[in-house]
N, C-alpha and C positions, 0 to 999 in steps of 0.2 A: 302456537307459533305466532309470530307477529303478523303474518299475512293471512291467517285463517280468520274466517268470519264466524258469526254466531251459529250458522247452520252446521259448521264443521266441528263444533265443540261437543263434548260429552253431554248426554241427556241429563237434565237436572242441574246443569251448571249455568250460572249467570255471571258474567264478567263485569267488573266495575267499569262504568262508563258506557256500557251497551245501551242501545235505545230502549230496551225493555227492563232496564235495571230498577227504575223507580217502582214499577209494578211488582217486580220479583221480590224485592226486599220487604214488601208488605205482606208477602205470603212465604215466609222462610221455611215452612214445613215442606214446601215443594222442592227445595234445594237439596240435592243429593249429598252424601257423605264422601269425604276425601280420605285417602290413605296417608299415613305418615311419610311414606316415600314421596308422595306428591308434594307434601308440605316442605320437606327438606329440599327437594329440587327447586321449588318456587322461591324459597327463602335464601338458599345458600349457593345455588349455582348461577353465577353471573360472570360476565367477562369484565375486563378492566374498566371499560366505559360504564358498565352497569353499576359496579361498585363505586365508581366516582360519582355517579348521579345520586346513589343512595347516601353517600357521605355528605354531599352538598345539600341534599334535601333534608337530612337530619339536622345539619347546622342551621339551615334557614328555619326549620320547624322549632328548634330550641330558641332561636332568636325571637320569633313571634310569640312563643309560649311565655318566655320570660317577661316581655313587655306587656303581654296580656295580663299576667299576674300583677305587674306593676300598675297597670291601668285599674285593675280591680281594687288594689290597695289605695290608689289615689281617689277612686270613686267613693270608697268608704270614708276616707279622711275628709274629703270635701263635703260629703253628706253630714258628717259629724259637725263640721264647722257651720253648715247652713241650718241643720235641724237640731243641733245639740242643746240649745237653750229650751226649745219647745219640748224635746224629748225628756230633758231633765225636769221640766215643770210638770209633765204628765204624771211622773212617778213621785212617790213620797208620802201619800196619804193612804189610810186604810179605806178600801173601796169595796163595792159589791163584786161578785164573781164576774158578771158581764163587763163591768167597767174595767176590772183588772185584766181580763182577757184582751179587751180592745186596746188598753193602754200599752200592754206588752207588744201587741201587733203593730200599732202605730209607731211606737218608739223604735222598733226594729226596722220598719220600713223607712223611717226618717234617717236613721244612722247607718242603714245598709249593713247591719251586723247583729246577728243574734248573740254572738259571743259578748259583744259590748253590753247589750241589754241584760243578758243573764248575769254578767259580772256585776253590773250596777244593782240588779235585784238582790243578788247574794249579799252585796255590801250593805244595802238598805236593811235587809233582814238581820245581818250581823250586828248592825249598829242599833237595832231596835226601832228604826223609823217606821217599818211596816211589819205586820204579822207574817208568820210562816204561811198561813192559808192564803193571804193575798199574794205573796210571792209565788205560790204554786200557780195561780191563775195567770199572773203576768208571764211566767215561763211558758205556759201553754200558748199564750198569744205570741211570744217571741218565736215559737216553733212555726207558726203560720207566716209571720213576717219575713223570716229568713229566706223564703223561697222566691221573694220578689226579684232578687238579683239575677238568677238564672232565667227567669221569665223575661226580663229585660234583654238579656244576652240572646235569647232565641229570636228576637226581632232583628238581629243582625243578618239573618238569612232571608229577609223579605224579598230579595231579588228573584229567588227560585221558589216557586209555589210548592213543589214536592218537598224540598228541604225545610221550608218554613213549617209545613204540616207536621213533619216528623220532629223537628226541633221543639216546636211549641207543645206538642204532645209529650215529649220527653221532659220538658221543663215543668209542665202543669201536673204531671203525675206526682210530683213532690207536693204541690199545693193541695191537690185533692186528697192525698193520703193524710196530710196534716189536718185538713179541715174535717174529714170524716172521723179521724181519731178524736178531735176536740168535741165534735157533736155527740160522741158516745161517752167519753170520759169526763167531760165537764159536768153534766148532770149527775153522773155517778159520784164524782168527787164532792159536789155540793151536798148530795144526800147522805153519803156514807163516809166521806173524808178518808177513803181507803189509802190514797197515796200518803196522806199525812200520818196515819197510824202505822202503816207499813214501814215507812222510813224512820219514824220515831223509835220503833222497836229495834231497829238495826243499829242505832247510834249509841256511843258511850256517853258518859256524863260530861266529859271534857275532851277537847281536841288539842293537838300540838300544832303550833304555827309552822306552816310550810314556806316554801319559796316559790316565787314566780318563775315560769319557764317560757322561754321564747322558742317557738318552733323553728326548724331549719329553713323552711320556705320564707318565713318572716325575716329571718336573718339575712337571706339572700336578696330579698326584694327591698328591704328597708334602706340600704345604702343609696338607692336611687330615689325611692319615694320620699324619704325623709329630707332629701335635699330640695324637694319641690314644695311639699306642704306636710306639716305634722299637726294633727289635731290634739287639743288639750282635753283629755278625758276627765281631768279633775274638775273642769267646769260643770260637766253634766252630773258628775257624782255629787259635787257640793250643792248644786241647786236641788237635786233629788233628795238629799239628806237634810236640806234646810239650813246648811251652814251659811249660805248667802241667799239673798232674796231674788236676785236676777243677775243676768250677765253683765249689766251695767257696772256692777261692783268690781269687775275685772278691767275696767277701762278708765283712762287711756293706758296703752302699753308703755311701760317705762323700763328703759335699760340704763343702768348706772353709767355715768360719764359718757353716754351716747355710744357705748361699745356693744355691738350686737353679737353676743355669744351666750352660752348657757349660764355661765357664772354671773354675768352682769344683768341678765334678763330673767332667767327662769329658775335660778337656784332658790330653794326654799329658805324662808326666813328662820332665823334661830330665835324662837320665842323666849327661850330661857335667858338669852342675852338681851332681850328687850328690843330686838330689831323690828322695825315697822315697814310693811310692804310699801314700796314706792318711794321710801326715804332711805332706809338702810340696805334694802335689797330690791331687786327688780320686780316687775309685775307683768304677767303675760295674760292674754285673753284666750279666745277660741283657737288661735294658732300659737304654738309654743316652739321652743328650741329643744334639740336633742343633746344629751350630755356628751355623746361620743362624736356626733356629726355636726354639731353647731346649729345655727339658725337656718331654716329653709328659705327658698327664694321668695315665697309669698309673705314671709315675716317682715314686719315694718315697725320700727321704733316710733312710738307716739301714735300708733294706729288707734282708731276708734272702732266701736262695734260695727259700724257701717262699713268701714274699710275692710275688716276681716270678713264680713259677709260677702262683699263684692269679690274679694279674693277667693273665697270658697266657691262662689258661683262660676267664676272663670275657670277654676281648677276642675269643677264638675264638668263643664263643657269640654275642656281638654281631655279629661279622663274618658268621657263617652266617645270622643273622636278617636282617641288612641285605641280604645277597646274595639271599636268598629273596624279600624284598619287592621289591627292584629287578628281579629276574628276572620276577616276576609282572607288575610294572608295564611292563617292556619288551615282554613278550609281549602284554599287553592293548593297549598303544598300537599295536603292529605289526598286530595283528588288526583293530583299528578303522581303521587307515590303509589296509589292503589290502582291507577288506570290499567285496565287489561287483566287484573288479577281476579281469579275466580273466587266467588263468595264461599265456595266449598272449602277452599284453602284457608281463607280467613277464619271461618267458623271452626274448622278443625284445629287450627293452630292456637286458638284461644278458647279451648274446651274447658270452661270453668263453670261449676254448678252454682246455683243461686246462693247457697249458704256460704261458700268460700268467697263469692262476690261481695256478700255483706261484710265479711271480715276485711276484705280488701278496701271497701269503701270506708269502714271505720278506721282502719290503719292509716289510710291517706289523710283523712280528716284530722286525726290526732296529730299528724305531722304538720299539716298546713294550718291547723288551729282555726279552720273555717269551713263549714259545710257549704257555704256559698261558693267558695273557690272550687271545691270538688265538683259540685253539680254544674257550675258555670263552664268548667273545662270540658265536662262530658257532654253538655248540650249540643255544641256544634258537631260532635261525633255522631250523635243521634241523627242530626239533620242530614248528614251525608250518607247515612244508612249503615254505618259500621257498628252501631250499638242499637239493639232492639229494646223495646219497652220491658220485656220480660223474657224469661228462659223457657224454652219449650221442652217438653218431655220430663217434667219432674213430678214424682208422686211422693206424697209426704207420709208421715208416720202411719204404719199399719200394725195392728195388734194381733199376734198369733195366740189364740186361747189355749192351744195344746201345750205350748212351751212357756207360756207366761212371759214372753219376751217382746220387746218393742224393736222393730227393725225399720231402718230407713232405706227405702228402695229408690234408687236413682236410675232413670233410663238415660243412658249416655248416647242414644241414637242421634240426637241433634241438640246442640247448644248454640245459641247466638253469642256474638261477641259481648264481653262484659255487659250484662243486662242492666238497664237503667234503674228499674225498680229496686232490685236488691242492693245495688250500689248506693242508691239514694237512702234506703233504710239504714245501711251501714253508716252513711254520712251523718244521719240523724243521731246515731249512737255515738259516733266519734266526736261530734260537736259538744256533747255533754262534758267532755274532759275539761274544757275551758272553765265551766262553772265549778267543777270539782277543785281545780287548781285555785280559783279565786276564793273558794270556801276555805281551803287550807290556809290561805294567807289571812283570811278574816279572823281565824282563831276563835270561832264560836260554833257551838253545836247547831244552832238554828240555821246558820248559813250553810253548813254542810248538809242539813236536812233538805233545804230547798234544792241544792245541787243534785242530791240523790233522787228527789222527786222528778227532776228533769230527766234523769236517766231512766227511771222506772216508767215514766209516762211514755217515752219512746219505745221501751221494751214492750209495754202493754199494747201499744198500737201495732207493733209487728206481730204479736201473738194473736191479735184480733183479725188482722187483715191479710196476713201473708200465708200461713200454713195451708188453709183450705182453698182449693182452686176457685170455687164459686165466689168466695169472699174476695179473693185476689182480683177477680175480674171486675169488681165494682170500681175501684180507682182506675184500673187500666182502661176500661170502657169509657169512663168519664173523660180521661185524657185523650183518648182517640176521637171522641166526639168533638172536643175543643180543637184538636188538630185538624179534623176535616172541615170545621167551620172556617178555618183560615183560607181554604181553597175557594170559598164563596165570597169572602171579604177579608182583605188584609187589615181592615180596621178592628178586627176581633181582638188581636193581642193588646193594643193600647186601651181599648174600651174595657177589656177584662181586667187589666192591671188597675185602672182607675176605680172601677166598681168594687173589685174584691179587696183591694188593699187600702182604699181610702174612703170611698163614698159609703159603702155598707158599714164599715167599722165606725165612722163618724156618726152615722145615723143611730147605730146601736148605743154609742156613747151618749148621744143627746137624749135618747129615750131613757136610758138608765139614770142619767143625771136628774131627770124629772122626779123619779121616785126617791132620790137621795135628799131632796129638799125637806122631806118630812112635814109637809103641809097638805091639807086636804085638797086645796086647789090644784097644786102641782101633781098630786097623786091621781086626781080625777083626769087631769089633762094627759098624764102619761098613760093611763088606762085607755083613754079615748084614742090616743095615737097608736097604741098597741093593737086595738081592735081594727082601726083603719088599715094598718100595715098587714095584719093577719088576713083581713078581708081581701085586700089587694092581691096578696100571695095566693089565696084560695081561688080568686077569680082568674088569675093568670094560669094556675094549674088546670082549672076547668077548661079554659080556652085552649090551652096547649094540648090537653088530652082528649077532650070531648068535642071540641069545635074545630078540630083539624088545624090548630094553631101552629103545630110543628111544621106541617107542609106549607102553610101560608108564609111562615117566616122564611123557610128555605126558598120558596118561590120568589119572595121579595128580594132576598139576597142574590138569587140567580139573575133576576131581571136587572138588578143594580149592577152586577158584574158584567152582564151582557152589554148594557148601555155604555159602561166604562170602556170595555174592549172595542165596542163599535166606534166610539169617539176616537180611540187611538188609531184604528185602521181605516177611518173614513177617507182621508186623502188618498191612500193607496187604492182603496176600493173604487173611488170615483175615477181615478186615473185608469184603472183596469176597465171600468164600464165604458169610459169614453173611447178607449182603444177598440173595444169590442163593437161599440155602436158605429165607429168609423169603418171597421171592417165589414159590418153588415150593410152599411149604406153603399160602400163601394161595390159590394157583391150584388146588391139589388138595383144599382143604378140610380139611387135617389139623390146623389150628389149633383149639384148644378154643373152644367158644362162650362167651358171656359168663356163662351160667348155671353152667357147669361151673367157671368161674373163681371166681364168687362162692361156690360150695359147697366150694371148696378141693379139687376133683378134677382140676385141670389137671396134665397130664403135661409133663415137660420136653420142649421142642421137639425137641432133637436126638435124644431117645430115640424119639419118634414117627417121625421121619424114618428112623432106623436100622431100626425095626421094619417100616416100609413097604418099605424096600429089601430086608430079609431075606425078607419074604413074596414080593416080586417074584422074587427069586432062586430060592426054592423052587418057585414056579409054573413058572419056566422049566425047572428040572430035571425036574419032573414031566412037562411036555410033551415033553421030550427022551426 
């Protein structure tokens, strides 16, 4: 009932918004199970006012969700405009495994889309610009880089420490899973080439050309996003394949007769008819026009590369601002809608096991054509406590030697709401569909082989880390540690993003490039740098494990947080102390009387208090 407090509620029940809610959702095993009757009552029994609030809340949630998806699309397009030339320049040459991995990761982090990176890699392999083996390493890197988007989204809940902890843990479980999978499968692939030979054995000698497919979410979001900015993916592809030397070859932007539409600006030249770009047909740069929707707002006839880059930067800022506003709106609507509802009801109503959750994650990602969108939408739900990191009560495959059968035993005693880990793993599988579609369009066996390697790489990761509980705990515990670190310092998320997605990859790329020079001097220098880095890592591990570095680091972070909190509350604390000192002085008679005030012999209040305290201390010492 609305007027009942927490003490009157059933044992094992925690209601959304209660004072102890944040602590309770961190221990879901202590929450009792609900009946389906309770679920039906909570979900379906409302008065007219209640149904009206539900309808309004649903409309507002859909509004914020739609523009949240629009902001993600704008973020990706702006990132492609800003980093497209650099990303295209990174790819295109045969490289060593480490360099290929880093190039795939950096390219994905720059363009904010593993689908784009994977499609380009598939095109490069299909055109013969790079080998299949190099494409496999780049796809592994793309798998790491794709998780940067939802990690950025988790920072939108910085205002609430408990929400930030859960959201950051939910986002980084994707990062850690992909990193751990690469740590195992990269050396295995380098030594055995198992992905290469496995997929090669599955392929026919030839393939038939397929058609591109646009997901329904893309079709819904594109009418708005394409009116603002539309990135030209051909620029990235052409630079990567070596068709052009740099982005400068696409500038200035030329629209025939000064008319800004697709036909006069972005239509392809007819080479058979001898048409020349910029003379007989238009020329576009990093920002292009859409055939159906025309030219976007940031498109400019006669624009230079600098103009398009500035437009991309402005759009990136607007996209981040829109994303933050929509994220705050979604979280607020969700909190209002779930306020007062028992977590027992929520968990019972969404009783889905991990395997089905994987299928759901894969299906959603196939539709939206982006694992970043799937995980980014789920991240704020983890933050408010609706989605847990994993599912409780699941036991995996057990072999019965008497019947020679394999049974899957699932304990349905408790399931959390759509668990983040299996949904993320499903999203990893779903995102490979983009590469497969691109491979079908490429019309080559090698391109299809790279796309299949992407699929089996993700399947192999799931087989390694998910079925066995003790293996599953490794990425989960790592994510929880990172989440708890945000309680001690809110600088952890931005530092983590900069280090994991940019600094460390660039360092690895620099080291690997030294060995690529094929000269004795650079090889010796590279070996020396490797020894220095390895020694530094070993020293850090020794300090962390053997010299109590873990506790020292936590103590430093705690002290820093305490100082920060102290500075925030210092004015209020001083005001409180002054009021208490005044009360104490009035009680003890230390205040000067009115005659002393009039004669100008009043002493400062704090000086009198200090003198009284000093005298009391001296008296205590004399007695001792």
